[in-house]
MIKOLZA-191319 format. One record per atom (N, C-alpha, C): x, y, z. Coordinates in steps of 0.001 Angstrom, whole numbers, plus 500000, padded with zeros to 6 digits. Example, Ala and Ser with C-alpha at 12.3 -4.5 7.8 and 13.67 -1.06 7.14 Angstrom:
% MIKOLZA-191319
513190494310507800/512300495500507800/513200496700507800/512850497750507080/513670498940507140/512900500030507870/
//
This chain:
% MIKOLZA-191319
247154482188061198/247719481003061834/246705479867061810/247207478653061671/246327477487061697/246793476538062797/245826475809063361/246091475011064552/245452473632064454/246043472706065202/245420471435065550/245334471401067068/244130471299067602/243973471102069047/244052469609069282/245190469148069787/245408467696069896/244703467082071097/244077467899071947/243386467356073126/242161468171073471/241003467750072967/239752468465073229/238721467464073755/238273467679074981/237305466768075615/235881467176075241/235569467049073972/234297467549073458/233118466655073796/233363465499074401/232252464667074878/231779465089076258/232476466037076876/232108466441078228/230697467033078260/229996466751079343/228604467187079476/228447468697079436/229510469452079732/229393470913079679/228970471392078303/229411470684077245/229041471100075896/227612470683075540/227009469892076414/225577469587076294/224758470487077218/225436471434077870/224749472365078759/224547471843080163/225216470742080543/225038470143081868/226284470358082724/226063470776083970/227148471053084908/226820470366086226/227667469403086609/227460468666087864/226052468060087920/225617467530086773/224344466849086723/223125467729086545/223319469043086447/222197469977086293/222270470653084933/221172470627084212/221134471264082905/220965472769083064/221888473532082482/221869474985082611/221521475697081303/221810475058080177/221505475705078902/221463474653077797/221116475093076602/221040474197075456/222430473679075088/222461472513074458/223718472006073905/224225472988072856/225516473277072890/226047474288071972/227356473870071311/227576472558071163/228827472103070567/229038472655069157/228024472720068293/228270473307066969/228812474734067042/228326475519067990/228833476886068136/230273476885068646/230589475957069544/231963475825070041/232904475505068885/232475474583068030/233294474214066870/233429475391065908/232346476128065702/232402477283064805/233379478338065315/233399478563066624/234357479523067181/235785479025066980/235988477735067122/237321477178066895/237765477413065457/236860477164064516/237198477378063103/237552478848062851/236787479742063458/237043481165063278/238407481567063810/238908480823064792/240210481119065392/241354480385064699/241052479652063633/242100478976062883/242343477532063261/241480476964064085/241639475555064485/241059474688063371/241929474099062565/241488473320061417/241158471880061780/241835471354062785/241594469967063202/241529469901064726/240805468906065218/240723468655066650/240762467155066898/241435466763067967/241449465374068405/240575465282069648/239484464543069539/238521464398070629/238961463225071497/239218463475072761/239811462453073616/238769461537074222/239116460247074232/238317459236074906/239053458739076125/238329458526077237/238981458111078469/238463456815079054/237583456143078322/237045454835078715/236446454237077458/235995453000077539/235378452389076365/234161453184075925/233268453508076861/232060454228076499/232376455639076034/233282456316076716/233639457670076303/234330457662074949/235123456642074672/235773456538073363/234732456364072263/233683455606072554/232609455480071566/231977456825071277/231759457616072321/231178458940072125/232149459856071375/233437459729071660/234432460543070965/234444460236069473/234340458961069138/234282458567067727/233031459131067071/231918459110067799/230673459641067254/230788461138067008/231349461884067974/231520463325067802/232452463606066631/233541462861066537/234497463076065447/233843462863064087/232866461986064021/232177461740062768/231201462825062381/230866463700063312/229878464752063039/230488466003062440/231800466177062603/232427467429062187/233652467136061321/233779467889060267/234938467736059391/236217468114060133/237286467380059847/238581467705060430/238801467206061834/237908466350062331/238055465814063682/238425464335063632/239107463906064668/239384462489064891/239326462248066393/239311460987066785/239160460622068194/240351459816068674/240486459744069992/241377458754070597/240517457656071210/241098456467071312/240397455324071903/241310454709072954/240831454641074187/241621454054075254/240978454278076604/241645453806077645/241138453916079011/242121454718079858/241645455818080396/242418456732081231/242918455995082479/244106456343082970/244624455623084145/243692455628085354/242971456732085573/242085456765086744/240843455902086559/240622455383085360/239451454545085093/239819453104084774/241079452748084992/241517451405084619/240862450311085447/240187450684086523/239402449696087254/238328449062086399/237959449708085289/236954449143084391/237413447818083793/238727447623083688/239250446347083186/238936445197084144/238708445537085419/238490444512086446/237129444639087112/236226445374086485/234888445539087054/234157444208087089/233170444122087951/232407442877088092/231798442477086750/232034441253086385/231492440739085134/232307441083083901/233459441713084086/234296442124082964/235588441333082970/235990440850081805/237299440232081630/238218441246080962/239421441397081499/240329442432080993/240585442284079502/240781441061079042/241053440830077622/239841441164076763/238650440946077287/237440441306076543/237307442817076421/237618443525077507/237570444998077473/238571445511076446/239783444944076457/240808445340075490/240334445054074065/239720443894073866/239235443531072534/238157444494072058/237333444982072979/236289445942072600/236906447264072156/237958447688072846/238666448898072424/239263448704071029/239859447549070802/240468447275069498/239415447262068396/238273446629068650/237207446598067640/236711448002067321/236642448852068356/236195450229068135/237139450942067175/238417450732067338/239396451324066418/239222450742065020/239184449434064937/239126448773063635/237862449124062860/236758449289063571/235485449598062910/235372451064062501/236278451902063032/236203453342062765/237581453906062435/238339453165061654/239756453492061465/239967454910060952/239084455389060079/239266456724059511/239021457830060529/238352457500061648/238019458519062637/238931458479063854/239830457527063949/240658457365065141/242093457787064841/242613458720065637/243945459272065417/244998458688066344/244586458145067505/245580457714068496/244951456758069498/245821456027070185/245418455200071316/245581456039072578/244489456249073285/244552457079074470/243153457463074938/242998458039075983/244054458613076799/244527457545077778/245786457126077649/246349456092078499/247564456657079226/247950456031080326/249121456506081042/249063456212082518/249610457128083318/249685456970084767/249320458285085443/248598458180086554/248208459361087326/248336459036088802/249443459480089411/249672459216090826/249153460346091706/248555461375091097/247910462429091880/246519462023092346/245904461063091643/244525460695091932/244382459191092091/245242458631092931/245216457186093115/243980456716093884/243205457653094435/241964457249095089/240983456651094085/241152456979092804/240271456438091776/240762455102091236/242064454879091281/242621453630090763/244043453466091308/244342452345091953/245671452149092541/246768452133091484/247963452589091846/249063452639090881/249352451304090205/249302450208090968/249624448913090359/248614448525089288/247356448924089483/246331448644088467/246566449529087245/246900450777087480/247220451682086373/248364451135085535/249422450684086188/250593450180085456/250237448941084640/249457448054085243/249087446805084568/248349447082083259/247424448025083307/246588448223082127/247129449278081169/248081450078081616/248851450844080649/249620449875079764/250326448954080389/251136448011079619/250267447177078681/249110446759079167/248214445980078316/247740446804077119/247412448069077352/246888448886076261/247932449249075224/249210449100075559/250239449304074542/250086448309073399/249430447187073668/249154446226072601/248257446823071528/247411447780071920/246545448431070944/247360449239069939/248375449944070434/249226450723069536/249967449805068577/250436448655069089/251141447702068239/250213447118067184/248970446804067571/248028446153066660/247494447104065598/247454448401065904/246833449363064990/247823450290064299/249067450283064755/250083451223064248/249621452668064375/249061452969065541/248649454335065857/249560454906066941/249723456234066967/250502456850068045/249744456795069364/250462457063070443/249885457073071782/249569458497072218/248429458648072881/248064459902073534/248163459624075020/249245460119075649/249640459698076988/249329460752078045/248890460247079207/248627461066080393/249688460750081431/250235461780082062/251241461559083105/251108462628084173/250824462184085397/250777463084086542/251568462460087687/252675463125088053/253512462685089183/253962461244089028/254191460809087782/254499459397087540/255491459219086402/256284460232086111/257140460179084930/258145459042084984/258728458779086140/259743457721086229/259157456374085851/257981456039086389/257355454762086055/256888454733084603/256409455868084094/255989455911082695/257172455636081777/258303456268082047/259496456044081231/259934454588081311/259889454004082505/260297452607082674/259427451675081839/258109451873081918/257190450984081186/257338451167079683/257406452398079236/257524452625077802/258867452139077270/259920452279078056/261258451870077610/261323450380077307/260600449583078087/260643448146077835/259595447683076821/258851448644076289/257826448305075305/257966449120074025/259171449515073693/259368450344072517/258910449649071236/258946448340071216/258509447607070037/256998447706069821/256273448117070852/254823448269070742/254414449713070455/255377450574070188/255113451997069952/255657452407068589/255149451838067507/255751452093066188/255707453542065747/254725454295066206/254616455703065816/254852456664066970/255362456158068105/255613457047069235/254334457616069794/254339458915070056/253139459534070614/253459460852071285/252544461287072142/252684462565072838/252295462395074294/253056463008075184/252646463144076577/251932464478076663/250615464416076786/249833465640076686/249748466326078050/249372467592078025/249191468388079244/250411468273080161/251583468365079579/252807468106080339/253082469220081340/253321468837082588/253641469822083628/254821469373084482/255645468501083934/256767467953084689/258016468818084614/259103468265085127/260378468975085191/261121468869083868/262208469636083756/263041469565082566/263660468180082421/264043467582083540/264635466235083499/263610465212083007/262374465327083481/261317464413083025/261007464645081551/260958465894081144/260765466230079727/261814465557078861/263062465667079268/264149465139078452/264136463611078414/263730462979079509/263632461515079518/262552461036078556/261462461760078476/260387461402077548/260784461707076106/261456462815075899/261946463131074564/262928462068074066/263723461526074968/264696460500074591/264028459240074069/262753459047074407/261995457907073891/261364458210072539/261611459401072016/261046459778070734/259657460376070813/259218460713072021/257872461240072210/257810462749071980/256601463220071705/256315464643071640/255818465119073009/255819466429073190/255331467043074421/254165467964074073/253023467741074746/251837468566074529/251700469619075619/251498470861075201/251434471992076124/250044472623076061/249473472881077249/248207473616077349/248286474576078531/247159475146078918/247169476105080017/247676475532081319/247399474255081577/247887473616082803/249391473397082769/249997473528081604/251449473399081460/252164474724081667/251403475793081914/251969477145081921/251607477913083181/251444477194084297/250987477831085531/252085478564086275/253306478030086251/254389478585087052/255550479028086166/256445479812086746/257636480220086004/258477479000085624/258517478000086505/259241476765086184/258609476067084990/257271476041084948/256576475465083797/256962476175082501/257019477496082557/257355478266081361/258755477916080864/259684477744081789/261054477401081402/261103476022080751/260316475091081264/260278473741080681/259692473795079272/258607474538079095/257991474662077776/258948475307076776/259723476257077251/260674476934076368/261735475985075843/261992474892076580/263056473974076202/262626472777075389/261359472702075007/260916471597074155/261407471852072732/262103470909072108/262534471115070716/261343471430069814/261533472331068887/260416472776068054/259756471642067300/260536470637066893/259948469546066104/259242468505066966/259252468687068295/258542467775069194/257427468470069960/257153469697069626/256187470501070359/254799470385069736/253788470135070581/252388470134070173/251602471022071139/250479471536070678/249646472422071492/248231471871071606/247571472230072692/246224471726072956/245535472669073939/244235472438074127/243515473169075168/243120472271076328/242923470967076084/242378470044077080/241036470567077602/240332471293076749/239037471849077129/238049470727077479/237123471007078390/236699472294078944/237521472768080149/238688472134080368/239547472526081487/240806473206080953/241720473504081862/243083473948081532/243161475265080768/242230476176081005/242366477513080442/243479478260081175/243996479287080544/245046480105081156/244369481166082009/244610481125083300/243903482001084243/244807483134084740/244203484207085251/245002485360085689/246070485024086719/245858484003087524/246844483642088540/248030482868087964/247959482450086708/249015481655086101/250167482539085624/251358482000085690/252542482752085252/252453483132083782/251843482286082986/251761482555081558/250761483618081166/249867483984082063/248770484890081707/249270486243081209/250357486703081777/250874488027081403/251336488069079956/251522486911079350/252013486842077977/250897486618076960/249657486532077439/248516486329076547/248161487642075872/248004487603074550/247620488802073803/246151488784073410/245599487600073120/244222487484072627/243247487356073790/242274488249073851/241248488189074896/239870487863074338/239737487713073021/238509487287072353/237291488131072742/237364489441072587/236204490268072938/235022490079071992/235263489408070816/234171489245069865/233094488294070365/233405487514071403/232423486584071958/232155486954073413/230971487444073740/230679487799075126/230737486578076031/231271486750077229/231370485659078201/230311485858079276/229528484810079531/228432484907080494/228471483716081442/227836483864082573/227658482752083494/226792481683082835/227062480425083170/226311479331082554/224805479449082769/224392480060083861/222966480217084136/222331481294083260/223188482141082646/222679483223081810/223085483039080358/223386481804079990/223842481515078625/222843482019077592/223391482507076506/222570482856075347/223359482484074097/222665482310073018/223302481918071762/224354482949071368/225532482455070994/226616483332070588/227568483713071699/227266483283072927/228120483608074074/228956482402074479/230115482680075064/230916481623075674/230589481581077164/230823480414077762/230502480230079172/231742480493080015/231625481375080975/232742481663081870/233178480387082588/234484480150082613/235007478995083321/234997477710082527/234449477722081303/234449476543080434/235376476809079259/236458476099079192/237433476327078130/236915475784076799/237426476364075720/237037475957074367/238274475876073477/238186475126072357/239358474994071481/239880476300070906/239032477326070755/239539478560070152/240625479219071007/240711478887072294/241725479514073153/243123478934072936/243261477996072011/244600477485071705/245513478618071220/244931479671070684/245739480832070298/246473481416071499/245830481420072654/246487481945073848/247666481064074260/247497479758074144/248593478838074463/249777479124073539/249484479274072260/250541479588071294/251250480883071647/250493481896072030/251088483198072349/252054483098073528/251672482363074552/252541482216075715/253798481439075355/253626480326074658/254782479485074313/255729480240073392/255198480951072423/256063481718071526/256828482797072288/256170483431073243/256824484494074008/257977483957074846/257759482845075537/258837482329076394/259977481747075571/259682481356074334/260719480831073453/261372481944072627/260792483147072722/261261484301071955/261271483983070461/260146483423069993/259989483055068594/258799483785067993/258810483907066675/257695484525065972/256459483622066092/255338484133066580/254152483290066782/253670482618065511/253686483326064395/253175482731063162/254057481589062690/255356481750062779/256259480678062367/256140479477063297/256047479741064610/255924478639065553/254594477911065359/253525478661065124/252224478042064899/252280477082063718/252944477484062655/253018476625061468/253868475384061738/254957475555062463/255780474395062826/254979473391063641/254263473876064639/253476472990065506/252332472358064733/251701473115063846/250636472557063014/251150471368062211/252296471522061587/252855470435060775/253280469257061646/253811469527062842/254116468430063772/252869467607064057/251765468305064340/250504467639064698/249962466833063525/250034467405062328/249552466709061139/250333465419060920/251654465506061068/252478464309060840/252156463205061835/251970463572063089/251768462550064117/250385461915064035/249345462731063831/247986462232063973/247213462072062664/247612462748061597/246757462768060410/247480462383059122/248683461858059225/249417461498058006/249084460070057572/
//
């Protein structure tokens, strides 16, 4: 089976060996990438969530074959558009220049969207304002959108519906954990649905994932988070436990080991196994369908 991990946060400090500001081990991103390749992950989309993080995502994507980045500002960080000494249009222009200067390395505009679960970081009205502004990036670059949505599907659908002319290639709502009704409203806009471990926590989540049309389904890990855990409804359907890589505490890291509690792109196989099981489909056939969906959206 071959995979595209459409959402990998490979700029996160955990891959540099840092956890909550404390260095615990050597940087091991090359080993993380090697494990992904061994598991059939041929391509990865490295997500950017701010101007500076997008720059780092582009840099990481340039270091490894088969990688690309997203460029955009995450809803919880949209206050950066209004930070002291910053003009919103200048911030937007910097994002656009980053795309234009690195066109071969950028796969999508994102991570953009709405997050009403964490409004303590950015008020909803600010999130909405700069989601709409960033849609101009998709129009200017003819790139798909990499969308974030938490407890905000109605407003996301409203904003996107009135800006369809700025979405020439559509996009994906990644890490989707909404209802069937929300799924269908987003599908009606021509969007794809991205599924990861956080999309498979409950029996209701599993039913929603089972109902995504095969030609709109994408898979991801959203690493270093969103692994499938024993308490999740989907865990019982996981077949791959990856015994070939010993798992150790971050304080006891050694070369060749994975870090307990830190997700990696190679676990996308587990996501595939759960989704295939709830859909009652052959895993190999579904993997190939999803791979081709991902290639068309991000790498064609």
